[in-house]
N, C-alpha and C positions, 0 to 999 in steps of 0.2 A: 687349483683343484677345488671343485664345488663340494657342497655339503654331502651330497650323495656319494661322490668318489671318496670323500674322507671316511664315510661310514663303511663302504666296502673295503677300503684299505685297512680300517681297524679290525674288521671281522677276519680278513684274510690273515692279518698279523696274529691275531689271537689263536686261530686255528693252527697256524704254522708253529706257534710256540707250544701249543698244547701236544701237537703230534710229533714235533721234530726235536725238542730240546732236552729230551731225557737223558742223554749221554753225558751231559756237561756237569753232572754232580749236584749234590745237595747244596753246596756253597752258592751256587748261582740260584737254584730254585728258592732258597731261603730268602733271597733279597729281592724277589720280583715285585711284590705288590705293597711294600711298605710305603706309606706316605705321610709326610708332615707338611702342612700347608705353610707353616711358619718359616721353612728353610729359604735360603738366599737367592742365588743367581737366577737370571732369566735368560741366559745365553748358553747354548749348548756348549758344554766343556767336557771333552772326553779324557782330560788329564786324570790320572790315577788319583782317586780321593785319598789313597793311602801313601802318596808320595811324601818324603820327609818334609817336615815343617820346622822352622826355627823355634827353639824354646824361648821362654821369657828372659832367661838369664843363663849364664854358663852352667851346664849340668855336671854332676859328678858321675852319673850313670847314663847309659844309653838304653838298657834293656832291664826288664824285671822278669825273674823266675819266682813266682809265689807257690810255696809248697803248702797247700792248705790241707790241715789235718781235720777234716770235718767230724763232728761229734764231740770235740773238746777233750784233748789229752789232759791228763792230771799233772799239773804243775808241781803239786806237793809230792809226787812220786817220781819226778824227772829232774827238777831244777831247784827245788826250795827245801833244803834241810831244816827242820824246826825242832830244836832240842826240847822246847817247852811242850811240844805236842807228845814227845816221848814220855815226859814226866806225867802228862795228864791222860795218856791213853787208856781208853775204856771208861773214863770218868765223864759224867755229865758236864756239858759246856758251862763254865762258871757263870752264875746268874749276873754278875757284874758286867760280863761280856755281852749277855743277851738283852740287857736292859735297854729299852728304847729301839731295839733292833727290828726293822720291818723286812722280814724275809719270809715269804710263803713257803720256802723250801726247808726252813729250819723248824723243827718241832720242839716242844718242851722236853722230850725225852732224848734229844740228840746227844751222842756221846762222841768225844774227840777220838779220831782214828789216826794214829801216827802211822807214818809210812814204814812198811817193812823192808823197803829198799836200802841199800848201803850207798852212802854219798862220799864223794872225794873230790878234792880240788885239782884242776887241770890247767896246763899251760902256765906261762909266766905270770898270767893275771890272776891265777888261782880261782878260776870259774867253777861253780858247783855243778856236777852232773851225778845222777845216779848210775848204778851199774848196769841198767837197762839200755844206756846210750854210750857205749864204750868208743864208737866210732866218731860221732859228733863231738865227743869230749876231746879228741885229738885235734879238733878245729878251734879249740877255745880261743886262741890269740887272734883268730880271724873273725870271731862272732862279737856281736853286741847283744847282750841279754836284756830284754825289757821285762822287769819283773813285776811292774805294777800296771799292767794293762787292765782297763775296766770298760764295760760296755753297758747298754741300757736295758737289756732284756735277758731272760734265762730260758728262752724257748729257742730250739734250733733254727727254725726257718727265718724268723725275724731277726735273730742274732747273725746269722750268715749273710742275710741281705744287708744288715748294717755294715758288717765287715766289708763286703764286696761293692755295695751300692750307695752307702753313706747314710741311709735311712732304713728303718726296720719294716718296709713294706714293699710289696711288689710294684712293678712299673717304672723303675728307674734304671738307668744304664749301669752296667757293671764297670768296675775299676779299670779293666783292660779296654773297655770301649771308650771311656773317658781319655785314657792315655793315648790310644791310637787316633782318636779325634784331635787331640791337642798336638801331637808330634808325627802322626803318620807312621810310616815303617820304612826301614831300609831294605827289606826284602822285595824283590820284583816277582818272585815265583811262589810265594807262600803268603797266607793271610798275616796281617799284623798282629792279630790276637788269637792265640790258639789255646784250646783246652784239652788236657789229658786226664782221664778218669781211671782210677783203680779202686776197687772196693773189695770187701770181705763178705759181700752178700747184702741183704736188705739193710738199709740205714737211713738216718735222718739227714737229708740234704734238700735244699730249696730248689734244685733242678736248674733248668735252662735260664731261669730268671737271673741266676748269678752272673751269667756272661752275655745277657741280652743287650742289645743296643737301645731298646726302648724307643725314645723319641729322637735319639740321634740318628744320622743316616745309617742305612743298612750295612754299609761297608765296614762299619766298625763293631759289628757283632763278633763274639767269639766263635770259632770254628772248631768243633770237636774232631780230634784225630784219634785213630785206633793205633795201638802199639804193634799189632801184628796184622798180617793179611792186608787187604786193601785199606790204606790209611784213612780213606773217606768212602763210605758205601756210595755205589753208583757213579764214582767218578770216571771209571774206565769207559772207553767207547764200547758199544755194542760189537760183537763179532762181525768182521767184514767192513767196518767203517774205518776208512784210512784217515791219517792226520790231515792230508789235503782236503778230504771231504769235510772234516770237522772245521777246518779253517775257513772253507767256502761257506759252510752254514753259518758260522760265527759272523762273517762278514755281512751276510743277508740280515741276520738278526739285528746287528748294529745299525744297518741302514733303515730297518723298519723302526727301531727305537729312535733314530734320528727324526724320521718323519713324524712319529708320535710327539716327540719333543716340541716340534714346530707347532703343532696343534695345542699341545698343553705343556708349557714350560715348567715341568716339575723336576726339581733337581734330583729326585730319586731315580729318574731315568737315566742320568749319568751314572748313578751307582749300579744300575742294572748292566749297563755296558761294561763298566769296570769289573763286575763280578763275573761276566761271561768270559772276559779276556783272562782274568786270573785263573778261573776254572780250567780254561784251555791250557794255560802254562802249567798249572798243577798236575795235569795228566802225565807230565814227564817229571817234574820235580818232586812230587809227593812220594812216588814209589822209591826214588833215590834216597829220600830222606829217611826212610824207615829200613833201609838196607844196611845192616851192620857188617856186612862181609869184609869191609875194609878197616874196621876197627880191630886193634890188636887184641890178642888173648888176654894180655895183661890188663887192658882197659875194661874188657867185658868182665873179667874176674873181679876187678876193683868195684865195679857197680854191683856184683852179685847176680850177673845175668847168667842163666844156664838151666835153672829149674823152670820149665815152661808153665808149671801150675802155680808158681809162687814167686814169679819175678816181674810181675806187671809194673809195680812201681819203680823197680830198678830200670826197666826198659824206658819207662816214661822219663826218668831222670836223664838217661843218656840222650833220649829224643829232645829233651829240653836243651841240653847243651848244643846238639846239632842244629836246633832251630835258631838259638841266638848267634851261632856261627854264620848262619845264613840271613841274619838281619832282622828276624821276627822281634817285634817290639816287646810284647807282653806274653809270657807262657804261664799258664795257670794249671797246676797239678792238683788234683783232688784225691785224697786217699781217705776212705771212710769204711767203718765207722769206729770212733773212739769213745763212743757213748757208754761207759762201763759203769752202769748202775749196780752191778752185782759182779762177783768173780773178777774184780778189778786186777789184782796181782797177776793172775793168769792171762787175761785178755790183753792187759798192757804190754806184757812181754810178746805176744804174738805180733802186735802192731809195730812195736820197736823193732823186732827182728826183721820185719819186712821193710822198714823205712830207714832205720839208722844208717846202715852201711850205704845204701845208694845216696842218700842226702849228703853224707860226709864225702863220698866219692865225687859227687857233683861239684861241690866247693873245691876240693883238691884238684880236680881236672880242669876246672876253669882257671884256677890259679896258675897250674902248670902251663897252660896255653896262653897266658897273658890276657884272659878274658874277664877275670874277677873284678878288675879295676873298673870295667865298663858295665858290669852286670850286677844288679842289686838282687840279693837273695833274701827272701822273707819266709820264715817258717812258723806255723802256729794254727790255732783253731779259733772258733767263734767265741768261747769263753773258757772258764776253767772248771775245776771241780772243788767241792766243799771240803773243809777241814774235818768234818765229821762223817761218820758212817750214815749212809742213807737208811733211815730208820723203817721206811715202808719195805725194805728188802730184808730185814732181819739182821741179826748179829752172829749168825753161824760162822765160827772160825774158818777162813779161807774162802768165804763166799761174800765178803763184804764188798760194797761198792761206794762210789761217791755220787752225789747229785750234781746238778748244774750250778755253777757259781759265777755270776757276772762281775762281782766286785773286785777281783784281783786274779790275774792269770799271767802267764809268761809267754812271750814270743821272741824269736831270734831273728837278726838281721846280719848280713854279711856282704862285703863287696861294695861296689858302686859308690865309693867315698865314705862308707861307714867306718868309724874307727873301731877296730876290733880289740878284743881283750878288755871290754869293760861291761860292767853290770849297772844298769840304770834303775833306780828305785828301790824302796824297801817296804816290806809289809809287816803287820804286827806279829806278835809272837805265835798266832795260829795261821798266818797267812791269809787272814780273812779280808782286812782292809789295807790298802795303801797308806803308808804314814810319811813317805817322802817321794816326790816327783811322780804323782799319778799321771798316767797316759791314757787318754780316751781313744777309742777307735777313730774318731775323726782326726785326732792329732797324728796317729799313725798314717792315715791317708795323706794328710798335708805333708808329712815328712817324706813319703814315698814320691809324691809329686815334686817336692823340692829337690830331691836327689836327681830327678830327670830335668830339672831346670824349669819347672812350671810352678807358678804362683797359684795356690789352690783357690784363691779368691778371684782370680782373673780367668781361670779355665771355667767358662760359663757357656750356656746354650739357652737361648730364649725359647720358651715353650709355653703356650696357653697363657701369655701375658706375664710371665715371670722369668727371671734368670735362674736357671738350675746350675748347681755344681756338685761335685762329688762329695764334698764335705758339708753340704746343705748350708747351714748358717753357723757352723761352729769350726773347730780345728785350729790348732797351733802347731807350728813346726817344732819338733824336739830337737833343738840344736845340739844338745849333747851327743846326739847319735853320731855327729860328724866330727867331733874333736873336743 
């Protein structure tokens, strides 16, 4: 084929894709023109880039469900009873405590704000929970509570990026992208990395950058699902287009992509082929995924599914279970916003009422089905809340809130080799600083990868002359999590 014929072929191909590919869904379209010249093979390889890959060592988990509470829930009102705060409630923060403290969010007039919640110990381990989390409290002996998490920034977007991408800036792959890049997926008919969103209205969230593939191949980008209606918009075929016609169209597209690969051996072309194939299979598998008609009434009730206006997170938790049953590697749930700068006691209850029951049901359901041993559950936000009332919002009784606090917050883990019934780390009398076993966000990421059998220092991708990894240049596995 001469240069003229090559040019004509390229134009025909582009026209065909523009006019004929609309029914295959956003998952295919999103992966079309992503290119990274540094990626590897020069031979056309139509093998699924999400095919399972061996881990670095024997894993304790195969899948991850990350319940991300965006906006930052208050650890001091959910997990951390502090008697000293009760004694100092309403008083200025002791000068000795503020001495040398560099915190732009703490003003000289800051006053200690004790939690109005009632705490009690649960399980054989005696884990602390407030009365706002009665259902998660029943899972105490399955949970590992990390009480000394800390991060590098007190602003939502960079802190969320640090939690999900390893650094507090845009342009890096999300955790799910890294994990599917390293391990692939056991699902043949669904993406390896899926994202489920639920929210209470406008809130602080860094958006699609949290589940982007960035410089990794496009196949590893997170795919957003809807809990009701069409699971992915525009995935269904147009009226009158049969499955056989779709199959024939897909064959032609793959042939055209193969010809293009011969002209330009770009590995992203193999990702295009895999994306079209996956989108075709998802036209059958995705509707079945969101069909709860075969779930028992007891299961639906346990998750709290029934109120169509108030059960989005519950439906997403059940979807997460159904996804890991089907081999999806990484499922990310986002519930926002927990950013309670005022009316904290009231707003916190609203979010707990929406998330506590479904999260506990997910853990119990996985355990009952024998899936919890292979599935790692992570629960938490991007940072915590301050031990003092936020002074810029005033001190009106009942309207108090807490500001952002990066120095100490709480996260939960369960399943996937995690030893339940333990609390790791201690904070000071005000819950401000870790005083034992501090855990940085990069440490948490290294620990999650370790559970999956991945060495966080070896899971790298070369881009623009350097080797990138999820944990950047930091991270230590928290071995206490596992025993």
